[in-house]
MIZABA-225912 format. One record per residue: residue in one letter; x, y, z of N, C-alpha, C, O, CB in turn. Coordinates in steps of 0.2 Angstrom, whole numbers. Glycine has a CB too. Layout:
BEGIN
 aa    nX    nY    nZ   caX   caY   caZ    cX    cY    cZ    oX    oY    oZ   cbX   cbY   cbZ
  A     X     Y     Z     X     Y     Z     X     Y     Z     X     Y     Z     X     Y     Z
...
! end
This chain:
BEGIN
 aa    nX    nY    nZ   caX   caY   caZ    cX    cY    cZ    oX    oY    oZ   cbX   cbY   cbZ
  X    32  -102    56    35   -96    56    28   -90    54    24   -92    50    42   -96    49
  X    28   -85    57    26   -81    57    29   -76    50    33   -72    51    25   -78    63
  X    26   -78    46    31   -73    39    28   -64    38    32   -59    37    29   -78    29
  X    22   -65    39    22   -57    41    25   -53    46    28   -47    46    16   -56    43
  X    24   -57    52    28   -55    58    37   -54    57    40   -49    58    27   -61    66
  X    38   -59    55    47   -59    51    49   -52    46    54   -49    47    49   -68    44
  X    43   -51    42    47   -47    37    45   -40    38    48   -35    37    45   -48    30
  X    39   -40    42    38   -33    45    44   -30    50    46   -24    49    31   -34    49
  X    45   -33    53    50   -34    59    55   -33    57    58   -28    61    52   -40    61
  X    59   -36    52    65   -33    50    65   -27    46    70   -24    47    70   -37    46
  X    61   -24    42    60   -21    41    63   -14    44    67   -11    41    56   -22    42
  X    59   -12    50    61    -8    53    67    -8    58    69    -3    61    56    -7    56
  X    72   -16    59    78   -15    60    81   -14    55    87   -12    57    79   -18    62
  X    81   -14    49    86   -15    43    85    -7    41    90    -5    38    83   -20    36
  X    80    -3    42    80     2    39    78     9    42    78    14    40    75     0    34
  X    77     6    48    73    14    53    80    17    56    84    13    58    64    12    61
  X    81    22    56    88    28    58    84    32    63    78    34    64    91    34    51
  X    88    34    67    89    39    70    86    47    68    91    50    68    94    38    70
  X    79    51    67    81    58    65    76    56    60    72    61    60    88    60    62
  X    74    50    55    70    50    50    63    52    51    60    52    57    70    46    48
  X    60    54    44    52    56    42    50    48    40    54    46    36    51    61    36
  X    45    43    43    44    37    40    37    38    36    33    40    41    45    31    46
  X    34    37    31    30    34    29    28    27    32    31    22    32    32    35    25
  X    21    27    34    19    21    38    13    18    35     7    21    35    18    23    46
  X    15    11    31     8    10    28     3     6    32     4     4    38     9     6    21
  X    -3     4    28    -7    -1    31    -9    -5    28   -11    -5    23   -12     0    33
  X    -8   -12    34   -12   -16    33    -9   -23    39    -6   -22    44   -11   -17    24
  X   -11   -29    37    -8   -35    41    -3   -36    43     0   -39    48    -9   -40    40
  X     2   -33    36    10   -36    38    14   -29    41    19   -30    44    16   -40    30
  X    12   -24    40    18   -17    42    14   -16    48    16   -11    51    19    -7    35
  X     8   -19    51     7   -21    57    13   -20    64    14   -18    69     4   -28    56
  X    17   -26    59    21   -28    65    30   -21    64    34   -20    68    23   -39    64
  X    29   -19    58    33   -15    56    32    -9    61    37    -5    63    31   -14    49
  X    26    -8    64    24    -3    65    27    -4    74    31    -2    78    16    -1    62
  X    22    -8    75    25   -10    84    31   -11    84    33   -10    90    22   -18    88
  X    35   -13    81    43   -15    79    46    -6    82    50    -4    86    45   -18    69
  X    43    -4    78    46     7    77    45     6    84    49     4    87    40    16    70
  X    37     8    86    35     7    93    40     7    99    42    11   103    30     1    94
  X    43     1    98    48    -4   104    54     1   103    57     4   108    52   -14   101
  X    57     2    95    65     5    95    62    13    98    66    15   103    70     6    84
  X    56    17    97    55    23   100    54    22   109    54    27   113    49    26    96
  X    54    18   111    54    16   119    60    14   121    61    12   126    48    12   120
  X    66    14   116    73    11   117    78    17   116    84    17   117    75     6   112
  X    73    21   114    77    29   112    79    32   106    83    37   105    84    28   115
  X    75    27    98    74    28    93    70    37    92    63    37    91    69    21    93
  X    72    42    92    69    48    87    68    47    79    73    46    75    75    56    87
  X    61    46    78    58    49    74    51    52    72    47    53    77    58    46    71
  X    50    53    64    43    55    65    39    51    61    41    49    56    41    61    62
  X    32    49    62    29    45    56    24    50    53    23    56    56    25    38    58
  X    22    47    45    17    52    43    11    46    40    12    44    34    20    58    36
  X     7    43    42     0    40    42    -2    37    34    -6    41    32    -6    45    46
  X    -1    34    31    -6    33    26   -13    30    24   -16    29    18    -4    31    23
  X   -16    29    32   -23    29    33   -26    32    40   -22    35    43   -25    22    32
  X   -32    32    42   -34    35    49   -33    27    53   -35    26    59   -44    39    49
  X   -32    22    51   -33    16    55   -25    16    54   -23    10    57   -38     8    51
  X   -20    18    53   -12    19    56   -12    23    59    -8    21    64    -7    20    52
  X   -13    28    59   -15    35    62   -15    32    72   -12    31    76   -24    38    59
  X   -21    31    70   -25    26    78   -20    21    81   -20    21    87   -31    19    76
  X   -17    18    76   -13    13    78    -6    16    82    -5    15    87   -12     8    73
  X    -2    19    77     3    24    79     2    28    85     6    30    90     4    27    75
  X    -2    30    85    -4    35    91    -5    31    99    -4    34   104   -13    40    88
  X    -7    26    97   -10    23   104    -4    19   106    -3    18   112   -16    18   103
  X     1    17   102     8    16   103    14    22   104    19    20   107    10    12    99
  X    12    27   102    17    33   104    21    35   101    27    37   102    20    34   109
  X    19    33    95    23    36    87    22    40    85    18    40    81    22    35    81
  X    25    49    86    24    55    86    22    54    78    24    49    75    30    61    89
  X    19    59    75    16    59    70    14    66    66    11    70    68    12    56    72
  X    16    67    59    16    73    56    12    73    50    12    68    46    22    76    54
  X     8    79    48     2    79    43     8    78    38    13    80    39    -3    85    43
  X     4    75    31     9    75    24    10    82    23    15    84    22     5    71    16
  X     4    86    23     8    93    21    14    98    27    16   104    26     0    99    19
  X    15    94    31    22    98    35    26    96    34    30   101    35    24    97    41
  X    29    92    31    34    89    27    36    91    20    32    92    16    33    83    27
  X    44    92    20    44    93    13    47    85     9    45    83     4    50   100    11
  X    50    81    13    50    75    10    50    70    15    53    71    20    54    74     5
  X    48    63    14    49    58    17    57    54    15    59    54     9    43    55    17
  X    59    52    20    64    49    20    63    41    18    65    39    12    67    49    27
  X    59    38    22    57    29    18    51    29    21    49    33    26    62    20    21
  X    47    24    17    41    23    17    41    16    16    44    13    11    38    28    13
  X    36    12    21    36     5    20    29     3    21    25     5    24    40     2    25
  X    28    -2    18    21    -4    17    21   -12    14    26   -14    11    17     2    12
  X    16   -15    15    13   -20    12    11   -19     5    11   -14     2     6   -22    16
  X    10   -25     2     6   -25    -5     1   -32    -3     1   -36     1    12   -27   -14
  X    -3   -32   -10    -7   -39   -11    -4   -43   -16    -5   -49   -18   -16   -39   -12
  X     0   -39   -20     4   -43   -24     9   -37   -27     9   -31   -28     0   -47   -29
  X    15   -44   -30    20   -41   -32    25   -46   -37    27   -52   -36    25   -38   -26
  X    27   -43   -42    29   -47   -47    36   -46   -49    38   -40   -47    26   -46   -53
  X    41   -50   -52    50   -49   -52    50   -42   -54    55   -38   -52    55   -55   -57
  X    45   -39   -58    49   -30   -59    48   -27   -54    51   -21   -54    45   -26   -66
  X    43   -30   -48    43   -23   -42    37   -20   -43    35   -15   -40    50   -17   -42
  X    33   -22   -48    28   -20   -51    22   -22   -43    24   -25   -38    26   -26   -59
  X    16   -18   -43    14   -21   -35     6   -21   -38     4   -18   -43    17   -15   -25
  X     2   -24   -33    -7   -20   -35    -6   -17   -25    -2   -20   -21   -17   -30   -36
  X    -9   -14   -24   -10   -13   -16   -15    -8   -16   -17    -5   -21    -5   -10   -12
  X   -19    -8    -9   -27    -6   -10   -31   -10    -7   -37    -8    -5   -30    -6   -18
  X   -29   -16    -7   -34   -22    -3   -37   -19     3   -43   -19     4   -30   -29    -1
  X   -34   -16     8   -36   -12    13   -40    -6    12   -43    -3    17   -32   -11    16
  X   -39    -3     5   -44     3     4   -40    11     6   -43    16     8   -51     1     9
  X   -32    10     5   -29    16     7   -26    18     1   -22    23     2   -25    15    14
  X   -27    15    -5   -22    16    -8   -20    23   -11   -15    24   -15   -24    12   -13
  X   -24    28    -9   -24    35   -11   -18    37    -9   -12    36   -12   -29    39    -9
  X   -18    39    -3   -15    40     3    -8    35     3    -3    38     1   -19    38     9
  X    -9    28     4    -1    24     0     3    25    -3     9    24    -2    -2    19    -3
  X     1    29    -9     3    30   -16     4    37   -15     6    39   -21    -2    28   -22
  X     3    41   -11     4    49   -10    11    48    -7    16    51    -9    -3    53    -6
  X    11    46    -1    16    42     4    24    41     0    30    44     1    11    34     6
  X    21    34    -4    25    33    -7    30    36   -13    36    35   -15    23    27    -7
  X    26    39   -16    29    43   -21    35    51   -19    39    54   -22    22    44   -26
  X    32    51   -12    35    57   -10    44    54    -3    47    57     1    28    62    -5
  X    44    48    -5    47    44     0    55    42    -5    56    39   -11    42    36     2
  X    59    44    -1    66    43    -4    68    36    -6    71    35   -11    71    45     0
  X    66    31    -2    65    26    -2    58    23     0    54    25     5    70    25     2
  X    57    17    -4    49    13    -3    51     5    -3    54     1    -8    44    16   -11
  X    49     2     3    52    -4     3    45    -8     6    43    -6    11    59    -5     7
  X    43   -13     3    37   -17     6    40   -22     6    45   -25     4    32   -19     3
  X    34   -24    12    35   -30    15    31   -36    14    25   -35    15    35   -30    21
  X    32   -41    12    27   -46     8    28   -53    12    34   -55    13    29   -48    -1
  X    22   -56    15    24   -64    15    26   -68     7    25   -66     2    18   -68    19
  X    28   -73     8    29   -77     0    24   -77    -5    25   -75   -11    30   -85     1
  X    19   -79    -1    12   -79    -7    13   -75   -10    13   -76   -16     5   -78    -5
  X    13   -68    -7    11   -63   -11    14   -61   -16    11   -58   -20    10   -58    -9
  X    21   -64   -17    27   -65   -21    22   -68   -29    21   -74   -29    33   -72   -17
  X    20   -63   -34    19   -67   -40    23   -68   -46    29   -68   -45    15   -65   -43
  X    21   -70   -52    25   -72   -58    22   -67   -62    24   -65   -68    26   -79   -61
  X    15   -66   -60    10   -61   -65     5   -55   -61     2   -58   -57     5   -66   -69
  X     4   -50   -61    -1   -47   -57    -8   -50   -61    -8   -51   -67    -1   -39   -56
  X   -13   -52   -55   -19   -50   -58   -26   -56   -54   -32   -56   -54   -19   -51   -66
  X   -20   -59   -50   -23   -63   -47   -28   -62   -41   -33   -66   -39   -18   -65   -46
  X   -27   -54   -39   -30   -51   -33   -32   -45   -37   -29   -42   -41   -26   -49   -26
  X   -40   -45   -34   -43   -39   -38   -40   -32   -40   -39   -30   -35   -50   -37   -35
  X   -38   -29   -44   -35   -20   -44   -40   -17   -43   -45   -17   -47   -31   -17   -51
  X   -39   -14   -37   -43    -8   -34   -41    -1   -37   -36     2   -38   -40    -8   -26
  X   -48     1   -37   -46     7   -43   -52    12   -38   -58    10   -37   -48     5   -53
  X   -49    18   -37   -53    22   -32   -57    27   -36   -55    29   -42   -48    27   -26
  X   -62    29   -34   -67    35   -39   -72    38   -36   -75    36   -31   -72    32   -46
  X   -72    44   -38   -77    50   -35   -84    47   -34   -87    45   -39   -77    58   -40
  X   -87    46   -29   -95    43   -29   -99    48   -35  -104    45   -38  -100    45   -20
  X   -98    53   -38  -103    55   -43  -101    53   -49   -96    53   -52  -103    63   -43
  X  -107    49   -50  -106    43   -58  -104    39   -57  -104    35   -61  -102    45   -65
  X  -100    36   -51   -99    31   -51  -101    25   -54   -96    21   -55   -99    29   -47
  X  -107    24   -56  -109    17   -59  -108    19   -67  -107    15   -72  -120    16   -57
  X  -107    25   -68  -105    27   -76   -96    25   -77   -94    22   -82  -106    36   -77
  X   -94    28   -71   -86    27   -72   -86    19   -71   -83    17   -76   -80    31   -65
  X   -88    15   -68   -87     7   -69   -89     4   -75   -86    -1   -77   -91     3   -65
  X   -92     7   -78   -93     5   -84   -90     7   -91   -90     6   -97   -98     5   -85
  X   -86    11   -88   -80    15   -94   -74    10   -92   -70     8   -96   -78    26   -91
  X   -74     8   -84   -67     3   -82   -66    -3   -85   -61    -6   -87   -68     2   -75
  X   -73    -5   -86   -75   -13   -90   -73   -13   -96   -71   -18   -98   -82   -17   -91
  X   -73    -7  -100   -69    -7  -108   -62    -9  -106   -58    -9  -111   -70     1  -112
  X   -60    -9  -100   -52   -12  -103   -51   -22  -101   -46   -25  -100   -45    -6   -97
  X   -58   -23  -100   -57   -32  -100   -59   -34   -94   -57   -40   -92   -50   -34  -101
  X   -62   -31   -90   -61   -34   -83   -68   -36   -81   -72   -35   -85   -57   -29   -78
  X   -71   -38   -75   -76   -39   -71   -76   -35   -64   -71   -36   -59   -76   -46   -71
  X   -80   -31   -63   -80   -25   -59   -86   -26   -54   -91   -29   -55   -82   -19   -63
  X   -83   -22   -45   -88   -23   -41   -88   -18   -37   -83   -18   -33   -89   -29   -38
  X   -92   -14   -36   -91    -9   -32   -92   -11   -24   -98   -13   -22   -95    -3   -35
  X   -86    -9   -20   -85   -11   -16   -89   -12    -9   -88    -6    -7   -81    -9   -16
  X   -91   -13    -6   -96   -11     0   -94   -16     7   -92   -21     7  -105   -12    -1
  X   -97   -11    12   -98   -13    19  -103   -12    21  -106    -8    19   -95   -10    23
  X  -107   -18    26  -112   -18    29  -115   -16    25  -117   -10    26  -112   -16    35
  X  -117   -19    18  -122   -17    14  -123   -10    11  -128    -9     8  -126   -19    18
  X  -117    -5    10  -117     0     9  -111     0     4  -111    -6     1  -116     3    14
  X  -106     5     0  -103     7    -3   -97     8     4   -96    11    10  -107    11    -7
  X   -93     5     1   -86     8     7   -83    15     3   -82    16    -3   -77     0     8
  X   -81    18    10   -80    24     7   -73    25    10   -72    25    16   -85    30    10
  X   -68    27     6   -61    28    10   -63    33    13   -69    36    13   -53    30     6
  X   -53    34    17   -54    39    19   -54    48    18   -54    52    22   -51    38    21
  X   -54    48    10   -52    54     7   -61    53     3   -61    55    -3   -43    55     1
  X   -66    51     6   -73    50     5   -75    46    -3   -81    47    -6   -75    58     5
  X   -71    43    -5   -74    40   -11   -74    33   -12   -72    30    -8   -70    43   -16
  X   -78    29   -18   -79    22   -18   -72    20   -20   -66    23   -20   -85    19   -23
  X   -73    13   -20   -66     9   -21   -72     2   -28   -76    -1   -26   -63     4   -10
  X   -69     3   -34   -70    -4   -37   -65    -8   -40   -61    -7   -44   -73    -4   -41
  X   -68   -15   -37   -63   -18   -38   -65   -23   -43   -70   -26   -44   -61   -21   -32
  X   -58   -22   -47   -58   -24   -55   -55   -31   -55   -49   -31   -53   -54   -19   -61
  X   -58   -37   -57   -56   -42   -59   -53   -45   -65   -57   -46   -69   -59   -45   -58
  X   -47   -45   -65   -45   -47   -72   -42   -53   -72   -40   -56   -66   -40   -42   -74
  X   -41   -58   -78   -37   -67   -78   -31   -64   -76   -29   -66   -70   -37   -71   -87
  X   -26   -60   -81   -21   -56   -78   -20   -52   -80   -25   -50   -83   -16   -57   -78
  X   -14   -47   -81   -13   -41   -79    -6   -41   -84     0   -42   -83   -12   -39   -70
  X    -8   -40   -90    -4   -42   -95     2   -36   -97     8   -36   -97    -9   -43  -100
  X    -1   -30   -97     4   -24   -95     2   -19   -92    -2   -14   -94     7   -21  -101
  X     4   -20   -84     2   -15   -79     3    -7   -80     0    -3   -78     5   -17   -72
  X     9    -7   -84    10     0   -85     5     5   -89     3    10   -88    15    -1   -88
  X     5    -1   -93    -1     4   -99    -6     5   -96    -8    11   -95    -5     2  -105
  X    -9    -1   -92   -14     0   -89   -18     7   -85   -23    10   -86   -11    -4   -86
  X   -11     5   -79   -13    11   -75   -12    17   -76   -14    21   -72   -11    11   -71
  X    -9    20   -83    -9    25   -86   -17    27   -90   -19    33   -90    -3    23   -90
  X   -20    21   -92   -26    23   -94   -31    23   -88   -35    27   -89   -28    18  -100
  X   -32    20   -85   -35    20   -81   -36    26   -75   -41    27   -71   -33    15   -79
  X   -29    31   -77   -32    37   -73   -33    42   -78   -34    48   -76   -26    39   -67
  X   -35    40   -84   -37    46   -88   -46    45   -89   -50    48   -92   -32    45   -96
  X   -46    40   -86   -54    39   -86   -56    45   -81   -52    47   -77   -57    30   -81
  X   -63    49   -83   -65    55   -77   -69    50   -73   -71    44   -74   -71    64   -80
  X   -69    53   -68   -70    49   -62   -66    44   -56   -67    42   -51   -74    46   -63
  X   -61    43   -62   -54    39   -57   -50    44   -52   -49    50   -54   -47    36   -63
  X   -49    42   -47   -45    45   -42   -40    43   -41   -36    48   -40   -48    45   -36
  X   -37    36   -41   -31    34   -41   -33    27   -45   -39    26   -47   -28    34   -33
  X   -26    21   -45   -26    17   -44   -22    12   -43   -16    14   -44   -29    16   -47
  X   -24     6   -40   -18     1   -35   -13    -1   -39    -9    -4   -35   -22    -7   -32
  X   -11    -1   -45    -5    -4   -48     0     3   -46    -1     9   -48    -5    -7   -57
  X     5     0   -43    12     3   -41    18     2   -46    22    -3   -45    14     1   -36
  X    18     6   -51    23     7   -54    29    10   -54    30    16   -53    21     8   -56
  X    35     6   -55    43     9   -55    44    13   -48    49    16   -47    44    16   -63
  X    39    12   -41    40    15   -35    43    11   -31    48    14   -28    35    17   -31
  X    43     4   -30    47     0   -25    56     0   -24    60    -3   -28    46    -6   -27
  X    56     2   -21    65     0   -21    68    -6   -19    73    -8   -22    68     3   -17
  X    66   -10   -13    66   -14   -12    61   -21    -9    56   -19    -6    71   -11   -12
  X    61   -27    -9    55   -30    -6    58   -34    -1    64   -37    -2    51   -35   -12
  X    56   -35     5    58   -40    11    55   -45    11    49   -43    11    57   -39    18
  X    55   -51     9    49   -56    10    53   -63    13    58   -63    15    44   -58     0
  X    50   -68    13    52   -75    14    54   -81     8    49   -83     5    47   -77    19
  X    62   -85     8    63   -87     2    60   -95     4    57   -96     9    73   -86    -1
  X    62  -100    -1    59  -106    -1    63  -110     5    62  -116     6    59  -110    -9
  X    67  -107     9    71  -111    15    68  -105    20    73  -105    24    80  -112    13
  X    64  -102    21    59   -99    27    64   -95    29    65   -95    35    56  -104    33
  X    67   -92    26    72   -86    29    71   -78    25    72   -77    19    81   -89    27
  X    69   -74    31    68   -67    28    76   -65    23    82   -65    25    66   -61    35
  X    72   -62    16    78   -60    13    76   -52    10    70   -50    10    80   -65     7
  X    80   -50     8    79   -41     5    82   -44    -2    87   -47    -3    85   -32    10
  X    76   -41    -6    79   -41   -15    75   -34   -18    77   -33   -24    75   -49   -21
! end
């Protein structure tokens, strides 16, 4: 069973309705949601998408999904995205693909935020996956030193030997914690650090999770 395909497609079938403005996430699971939405459009569905990344924008355009700029919309009916980890409180870590700022903006302005994940992403406690923090390039090394005071080891993300640059021109610092015991407090504290643009902790944002249970059945929780 391809869990990513199963949950991604289910999100489109369950939640996407005619006339919606839909936040389109980034990553290997929501890819299947986007492909399914494109199929539904070919069968008569009318929606507009708002992309969370340049990567998703290219995919959506290639599949014929009409897109709007976030500045052109007053609200988003629903956003669907993946996650790197999500706990029983629906606190999530996102940003492994480097799109956390745009993902969080779109999730924040959506009436409903649905997360699609395979069973491996469901965890009891956050922290096994490194927490991405988006920072401005100016003074990034100093910002990194400040972030280390939260008790984590840090690495400025690289691509082809150079710092990875987000769609908004920023860097990402990946933060390695043994576990994250107080995710809500950590998210607030990180965003108070000068130089931090946003962090990958999504707190009190997720409405429903689509995943796969022990019996290999797709469930919505």
